[in-house]
C-alpha positions in Angstrom: -9.4 -11.3 -27.7 -8.4 -14.9 -27.1 -9.4 -17.6 -29.5 -9.3 -21.4 -29.9 -9.0 -22.1 -26.2 -10.7 -25.6 -26.7 -8.4 -28.5 -27.3 -9.8 -31.3 -29.4 -7.4 -33.9 -27.9 -6.0 -37.1 -29.4 -7.9 -40.3 -29.7 -7.7 -42.1 -26.3 -9.8 -44.7 -24.5 -11.8 -41.8 -22.9 -12.2 -39.9 -26.1 -16.0 -40.3 -26.1 -16.4 -38.8 -22.6 -14.1 -36.0 -23.6 -15.9 -35.3 -26.8 -19.2 -35.2 -24.9 -17.6 -32.6 -22.4 -16.3 -30.5 -25.3 -19.8 -30.4 -26.9 -21.3 -29.1 -23.7 -18.5 -26.6 -23.4 -19.0 -25.3 -27.0 -22.8 -25.0 -26.3 -22.0 -22.7 -23.4 -23.2 -25.3 -20.8 -20.3 -24.5 -18.5 -21.5 -26.1 -15.3 -22.3 -29.3 -17.2 -19.0 -29.3 -19.1 -17.0 -28.6 -15.9 -18.6 -31.6 -14.2 -17.7 -33.8 -17.1 -14.1 -32.6 -17.3 -13.7 -33.2 -13.6 -15.1 -36.6 -13.9 -12.5 -37.4 -16.6 -9.7 -36.1 -14.4 -10.9 -38.2 -11.4 -10.2 -41.2 -13.6 -7.1 -39.8 -15.5 -5.5 -36.9 -13.5 -2.9 -36.3 -16.2 -5.2 -36.3 -19.2 -3.9 -33.1 -20.8 -6.8 -32.2 -23.1 -9.2 -32.2 -20.0 -6.7 -30.3 -17.9 -6.4 -27.6 -20.6 -10.1 -27.3 -21.4 -11.0 -27.2 -17.7 -8.5 -24.4 -17.3 -9.9 -22.6 -20.3 -13.5 -23.0 -19.0 -12.5 -21.6 -15.6 -10.8 -18.7 -17.4 -14.0 -18.0 -19.4 -16.0 -18.1 -16.2 -13.7 -15.5 -14.6 -12.1 -17.9 -12.1 -8.6 -17.1 -13.2 -6.8 -18.2 -10.1 -8.5 -21.6 -10.2 -7.6 -22.0 -13.9 -3.9 -21.7 -13.1 -3.7 -25.0 -11.2 -5.1 -27.0 -14.2 -3.0 -25.2 -16.7 0.2 -25.7 -14.7 -0.7 -29.4 -14.3 -1.2 -29.7 -18.1 2.2 -28.1 -18.7 4.0 -30.4 -16.3 2.8 -33.2 -18.5 3.2 -31.5 -21.8 5.6 -28.6 -21.4 6.0 -27.9 -25.1 2.3 -27.3 -25.8 2.2 -23.8 -27.3 -1.6 -23.5 -27.0 -1.5 -24.2 -23.2 1.2 -21.6 -22.6 -1.1 -19.1 -24.5 -4.1 -20.0 -22.3 -2.0 -19.7 -19.2 -1.0 -16.2 -20.4 -4.7 -15.4 -20.7 -5.4 -16.5 -17.1 -2.4 -14.4 -15.9 -3.8 -11.4 -17.8 -7.1 -11.9 -16.0 -5.2 -11.8 -12.6 -3.4 -8.6 -13.6 0.0 -10.4 -13.7 0.9 -8.8 -17.0 4.6 -9.5 -17.0 4.2 -13.2 -16.4 1.4 -13.3 -19.0 3.7 -11.8 -21.5 6.3 -14.4 -20.7 3.8 -17.2 -21.3 2.8 -15.7 -24.6 6.5 -15.4 -25.6 7.1 -19.0 -24.6 4.2 -20.0 -26.8 5.7 -18.1 -29.7 9.1 -19.7 -29.2 7.4 -23.1 -29.6 5.0 -22.0 -32.4 6.4 -18.7 -34.0 3.6 -18.5 -36.6 0.7 -18.3 -34.2 -1.1 -15.0 -34.8 -3.3 -15.5 -31.8 -0.3 -15.7 -29.4 1.3 -12.8 -31.2 -1.9 -10.7 -30.7 -2.1 -11.7 -27.0 1.6 -10.7 -26.5 0.5 -7.3 -27.8 -2.3 -7.1 -25.3 0.1 -7.8 -22.5 2.5 -5.2 -23.7 -0.3 -2.6 -23.9 -1.3 -3.4 -20.3 2.4 -2.8 -19.4 2.2 0.6 -21.2 4.8 -0.7 -23.7 2.7 0.8 -26.5 5.2 0.7 -29.4 6.0 -3.0 -28.6 2.3 -3.8 -28.4 1.7 -2.1 -31.8 4.5 -4.2 -33.4 3.0 -7.4 -32.1 -0.3 -6.5 -33.5 1.3 -5.7 -36.9 3.2 -8.9 -36.8 0.0 -10.9 -36.2 -1.6 -9.1 -39.2 1.3 -10.0 -41.3 0.8 -13.6 -40.4 -2.9 -13.4 -40.9 -4.1 -10.2 -42.7 -7.7 -10.7 -41.6 -6.8 -11.3 -37.9 -9.8 -9.4 -36.5 -8.6 -9.4 -32.9 -5.4 -7.6 -33.9 -7.4 -5.0 -35.7 -9.7 -4.5 -32.7 -6.7 -4.2 -30.3 -4.9 -1.8 -32.6 -8.1 0.3 -32.3 -8.1 0.0 -28.6 -4.4 0.9 -28.5 -4.9 4.1 -30.5 -8.0 4.9 -28.4 -5.9 4.7 -25.2 -3.3 6.9 -26.8 -6.1 9.4 -27.8 -5.3 8.9 -31.5 -9.0 8.7 -32.0 -9.3 9.1 -35.8 -6.8 6.3 -36.3 -8.6 4.2 -33.8 -11.9 4.6 -35.8 -10.1 3.3 -39.0 -9.0 0.1 -37.2 -12.4 -0.4 -35.6 -14.0 0.0 -39.1 -11.7 -2.6 -40.5 -12.5 -5.0 -37.7 -16.2 -4.4 -38.2 -16.0 -5.7 -41.8 -15.0 -9.0 -40.2 -17.1 -8.9 -37.1 -20.0 -6.5 -37.8 -21.8 -7.2 -34.6 -18.8 -7.2 -32.2 -19.8 -5.3 -29.1 -16.2 -4.6 -28.1 -15.5 -3.1 -31.4 -18.6 -1.0 -31.5 -18.1 0.3 -28.0 -14.4 1.1 -28.8 -15.5 3.0 -32.0 -18.2 4.8 -30.0 -15.6 6.0 -27.4 -13.3 7.2 -30.2 -16.2 9.1 -31.9 -17.1 10.6 -28.5 -13.6 11.9 -28.1 -13.8 13.4 -31.6 -17.0 15.2 -30.7 -19.1 13.1 -33.1 -21.8 12.4 -30.5 -24.6 11.3 -32.8 -22.4 8.7 -34.5 -21.2 7.5 -31.1 -24.7 7.0 -29.9 -25.6 5.1 -33.1 -22.8 2.6 -32.4 -24.3 1.9 -29.0 -27.9 1.8 -30.3 -26.7 -0.8 -32.8 -25.5 -3.1 -30.0 -28.5 -2.6 -27.8 -31.0 -3.2 -30.6 -29.6 -6.7 -30.9 -28.9 -7.3 -27.2 -30.7 -4.9 -24.8 -29.0 -6.4 -21.8 -25.4 -5.6 -23.0 -24.3 -3.9 -19.8 -21.2 -2.0 -21.1 -23.1 -0.6 -24.0 -25.9 0.6 -21.8 -23.6 2.3 -19.3 -21.7 4.0 -22.1 -24.9 5.2 -23.7 -26.0 6.4 -20.2 -22.9 8.5 -19.6 -22.9 9.8 -23.2 -26.6 10.9 -22.9 -25.8 12.5 -19.5 -22.8 14.3 -21.0 -25.2 15.7 -23.7 -27.8 16.6 -21.1 -30.3 13.9 -22.1 -31.0 13.1 -18.5 -34.2 11.0 -18.7 -32.5 8.5 -21.1 -29.2 8.7 -19.2 -30.6 7.8 -15.8 -32.6 4.9 -17.2 -29.5 3.3 -18.8 -27.4 4.2 -15.8 -29.2 1.5 -13.8 -27.2 -1.0 -15.9 -24.2 -0.4 -13.5 -26.0 -2.6 -11.0 -25.4 -5.6 -13.3 -21.7 -5.1 -13.5 -19.6 -7.7 -11.7 -17.4 -4.9 -10.5 -20.3 -3.0 -8.9 -19.7 -3.0 -5.2 -22.2 -1.1 -3.1 -21.5 -0.9 0.6 -24.8 -2.6 1.3 -27.0 -4.8 -0.9 -30.5 -5.5 0.5 -33.4 -7.6 -0.5 -34.7 -7.1 -4.0 -38.2 -6.5 -2.8 -37.0 -3.6 -0.6 -35.4 -1.6 -3.3 -37.0 1.8 -3.4 -38.6 2.6 -6.7 -40.5 5.8 -5.9 -43.0 4.6 -3.4 -44.4 7.1 -0.8 -41.8 7.5 2.0 -43.8 9.4 4.7 -43.1 7.7 8.0 -40.7 5.2 6.3 -37.0 4.5 6.8 -34.8 4.4 3.7 -31.2 3.2 3.6 -28.9 4.8 1.0 -26.0 2.6 0.0 -23.0 4.4 -1.2 -21.3 3.0 -4.3 -18.6 3.8 -6.9 -16.2 6.5 -5.6 -16.3 9.0 -2.7 -17.0 11.8 -5.1 -20.2 10.1 -6.3 -21.3 9.8 -2.6 -20.6 13.5 -2.0 -22.5 14.5 -5.1 -25.5 12.3 -4.4 -25.8 12.8 -0.6 -27.5 16.2 -1.4 -30.7 14.2 -2.1 -31.0 13.0 1.6 -32.5 16.4 2.3 -35.2 15.9 -0.3 -36.1 12.5 1.0 -36.3 13.8 4.6 -38.5 16.7 3.4 -41.1 14.1 2.2 -41.2 12.4 5.5 -38.5 9.7 5.3 -36.0 8.8 7.9 -32.7 8.6 6.0 -29.9 6.3 6.9 -26.6 5.8 5.0 -24.3 2.8 4.6 -20.8 4.0 3.8 -17.2 3.1 4.2 -15.5 4.3 7.4 -13.6 7.0 5.5 -16.9 8.7 4.7 -18.8 8.0 8.0 -18.0 11.3 9.8 -18.4 13.7 6.8 -21.6 12.1 5.4 -23.1 12.4 8.9 -23.1 16.2 8.5 -25.4 16.2 5.5 -28.9 17.6 6.2 -31.5 14.9 6.3 -29.2 12.1 7.3 -30.2 10.5 10.6 -27.4 7.9 10.9 -24.4 6.5 9.0 -23.5 2.9 9.4 -20.3 1.3 8.2 -20.2 -2.4 9.3 -21.9 -4.9 11.4 -25.7 -5.1 11.6 -27.5 -2.7 9.3 -30.4 -1.1 11.2 -34.0 -1.9 10.3 -35.3 -0.1 7.2 -38.4 -0.2 5.0 -36.5 0.5 1.7 -32.9 0.7 0.5 -31.5 2.2 -2.7 -28.1 2.6 -4.4 -27.3 6.3 -3.8 -26.8 7.2 -7.4 -30.2 5.8 -8.4 -31.7 8.8 -6.6 -31.3 11.4 -9.5 -33.4 9.3 -11.8 -35.9 8.4 -9.1 -36.3 12.1 -8.1 -36.6 13.1 -11.8 -33.5 15.3 -11.9 -33.7 16.8 -15.4 -32.0 19.4 -17.7 -33.6 22.2 -15.7 -32.0 21.1 -12.4 -29.6 23.6 -10.8 -28.3 23.3 -7.3 -28.3 26.4 -5.3 -28.3 24.9 -1.8 -24.7 24.8 -0.6 -23.1 24.0 1.7 -24.6 20.6 2.5 -21.4 19.0 3.9 -19.7 20.6 6.9 -16.4 20.5 8.7 -16.6 19.9 12.4 -15.8 23.2 14.1 -14.3 21.3 17.0 -12.1 19.2 14.8 -8.4 19.2 16.0 -6.1 21.1 13.7 -2.6 19.7 14.4 -1.3 20.9 11.1 -1.3 24.6 12.3 2.3 24.1 13.5 3.3 23.6 9.9 2.4 27.2 8.9 4.6 30.2 9.3 3.4 32.6 11.9 1.9 35.4 9.8 1.6 39.0 10.9 -1.9 40.3 11.2 -1.7 42.4 8.1 -0.6 39.5 5.9 -2.9 39.0 3.0 -1.7 35.8 1.6 -4.5 33.6 0.1 -4.6 30.0 1.1 -5.1 27.7 -1.9 -5.4 23.9 -1.7 -4.1 21.7 -4.5 -4.9 18.2 -5.8 -3.2 17.1 -9.0 -4.0 13.4 -9.1 -6.9 11.1 -8.4 -7.3 7.4 -7.7 -4.7 5.7 -10.1 -7.1 2.7 -10.4 -9.8 4.9 -12.0 -10.5 3.9 -15.6 -10.0 7.4 -16.8 -7.1 8.4 -14.5 -4.7 8.9 -17.4 -6.9 11.7 -18.8 -7.9 13.4 -15.5 -4.7 13.4 -13.4 -1.9 15.9 -14.0 1.9 15.5 -13.6 2.6 17.6 -10.6 5.5 19.4 -12.2 3.1 20.9 -14.8 1.7 23.0 -12.0 4.9 25.0 -11.8 3.5 28.2 -13.3 1.1 28.4 -10.4 3.5 27.8 -7.6 6.1 30.6 -7.5 3.7 33.3 -6.3 4.7 34.9 -3.0 1.2 36.1 -2.3 -0.3 32.6 -2.1 0.3 29.9 0.5 -0.3 26.6 -1.3 -1.4 23.6 0.7 -1.4 20.1 -0.8 -4.5 18.0 0.0 -3.0 15.2 -2.1 -3.0 11.8 -0.4 -1.8 8.3 -1.5 1.2 7.6 -3.6 0.8 10.8 -5.6 1.5 12.8 -2.4 5.2 11.7 -2.8 5.4 13.9 -5.9 5.5 16.9 -3.5 8.8 15.6 -2.0 10.4 15.8 -5.4 9.3 19.3 -6.0 11.9 22.1 -5.2 9.3 24.4 -3.7 8.0 22.0 -1.1 8.4 23.1 2.5 7.4 26.1 4.5 8.5 28.6 1.9 6.4 27.0 -0.8 3.9 24.2 -0.5 2.7 22.8 2.8 2.0 19.1 2.7 -1.1 18.1 4.7 -1.1 14.5 3.7 0.2 13.1 7.0 -2.7 14.8 8.8 -5.5 13.4 6.6 -6.9 10.1 7.8 -10.4 10.4 6.5 -12.6 12.9 4.6 -13.6 14.7 7.8 -9.9 15.5 8.2 -9.9 16.7 4.6 -13.0 18.9 5.2 -11.3 20.4 8.3 -8.4 21.5 6.2 -10.6 22.8 3.3 -12.6 24.9 5.8 -9.5 27.0 6.4 -8.7 27.6 2.7 -9.8 30.4 0.4 -9.8 28.3 -2.8 -9.2 24.8 -4.0 -7.6 24.1 -7.3 -7.8 20.5 -8.4 -8.4 17.9 -11.0 -11.5 15.8 -11.2 -11.3 14.0 -7.8 -13.4 13.4 -4.7 -11.8 16.5 -3.1 -13.4 18.7 -5.7 -16.8 17.3 -4.9 -16.2 17.7 -1.1 -14.9 21.2 -1.3 -17.8 22.3 -3.6 -20.4 20.6 -1.4 -18.9 22.6 1.5 -19.5 25.8 -0.5 -15.8 26.6 -1.0 -14.7 28.1 -4.3 -13.3 25.3 -6.4 -11.5 25.6 -9.7 -11.7 22.3 -11.5 -9.3 21.4 -14.3 -11.0 18.9 -16.7 -10.2 17.0 -19.9 -11.4 18.0 -23.3 -13.9 15.1 -23.2 -14.7 15.2 -19.5 -16.6 13.0 -17.1 -20.4 13.2 -17.9 -21.3 15.4 -15.0 -19.3 18.4 -16.3 -21.0 18.2 -19.7 -19.4 20.0 -22.7 -19.8 23.7 -22.4 -19.7 26.6 -19.9 -17.4 27.4 -17.0 -20.1 26.6 -14.5 -21.9 23.4 -13.5 -25.5 22.7 -12.4 -24.2 20.6 -9.5 -22.2 23.1 -7.6 -22.7 26.9 -7.6 -19.2 27.7 -6.2 -17.4 25.6 -8.8 -15.7 26.9 -11.9 -14.6 24.7 -14.8 -11.3 25.1 -16.6 -11.5 22.9 -19.8 -8.8 21.6 -22.1 -9.2 22.9 -25.6 -6.9 20.2 -26.9 -6.9 16.5 -25.7 -4.1 15.7 -23.3 -2.8 19.2 -23.3 -2.9 20.8 -19.8 -0.7 23.7 -20.6 -3.5 26.0 -21.7 -5.6 25.1 -18.7 -2.8 25.8 -16.3 -2.0 29.1 -18.0 -5.6 30.2 -17.6 -5.6 29.2 -14.0 -2.4 31.2 -13.4 -4.0 34.3 -15.0 -7.2 33.9 -12.9 -5.1 33.5 -9.7 -3.7 37.0 -10.3 -7.3 38.3 -10.4 -8.4 36.2 -7.5 -5.6 37.6 -5.2 -6.4 41.2 -6.3 -10.1 40.8 -5.7 -9.9 39.0 -2.3 -8.8 41.7 0.1 -10.4 40.4 3.4 -8.4 38.2 5.6 -9.6 34.5 5.5 -8.5 31.0 5.9 -5.3 30.2 7.8 -4.1 33.7 8.0 -7.3 35.0 9.7 -7.1 32.1 12.2 -3.4 32.4 12.9 -3.6 36.2 13.4 -6.3 35.6 16.0 -4.1 33.3 18.1 
């Protein structure tokens, strides 16, 4: 929400050239404006208005690192320019350097204390730093300076949305819409808040409003896609979901020629390359369709990161998995999560064919030494745990759980818990008093890729986890999975039932109150009691160790 990035500049001998460049800039002719600014700077390298505006242009174009050079050059010449400090802060925000961005905004405010824009931007930086109360105060201060400061209203809405104060968020978004009735950011924010409140029709109306004016608005299309999928409106959802291909952040493992994208043509005798995209869980969910493509005569290849190579190679219908270097010859290629729409997966779809991913029976199991030698009559169940997903996921705050909240599950003596957690969150286990051979066995040091994870899962009786890739992997292997999900979950888990169309061995444990995991964990604890009572046959690690 950054405004007034263009300097008008003082009258100088090159004012006419500069004015011409500014007019191009204002008309959105960025390439033309950039050329003109650079031409001015070739003649006058310290001409501050051109330095500032070129930095602002590069910022608008997403070239944040390039913008820094020109903004720093401008400040060396004119260090007391409040507006340039503010633009520098915006560039630093774009680079994720939120602390330095905040410092730039504060410097701007020291020079010009009554600047509502800089005040609002300081609030944005604080929000990114999770200093929510401080962010709120900056937004309030900006509104005190300028009661109709729309960007502060929008960002107060976004702040309350992040804190899941959805009803309050809607009020701020509505106030902002009185000033900016067509603001896509505001309507998307309001839609998300309404979605969290369960007002799905109203949420869709906000997105429809945007897309009636601008059908190519990518974020609105993706939000409408996931909302329709959440509601079970699959045909509309899959159609809009293709908008993800237009995101700058979309990074498939392989991108082929546009004329080779598969759009439903006959595949008998043809080779098709499936390009994985998004997260590992998406790949595990969608690789099931390789079998369908193979059944209609296709030779199915997969392009995937190295961490997925071995496990995806076990999927029925997959002939080869490539990770780097030359991609083999193919007739068609397709982003893997375009397959549900192309194969007409609808509301009637229910998967019954599991497992479709498999652990290698010959996979080394060096972690066995970690387990206590159990007597043959031991009936301990082996339960895998994952409490956190990728911290960079946009919804990680609502899907990951503080590990200590799992305490009610972990004191059972009839269950051997095994942590499948990897990454930074695996360190949580070290701070937990029950870690070690008497409580939770940490397998993170033995997991290098998802084939290693699959080998560990194959020896478990049950996996209890949050919405992460491990849930998809375990369920695709046919293991019982108890998935703990947020009140407004990811679209694929929809809104009702304890089962899911995607995995017959998965059971869903839903929040009844947003951000409150206590009820979910209590329910899981009660069901574990039943699970132990009902599973009387030896399985998992105990069976294997008894045989040794």
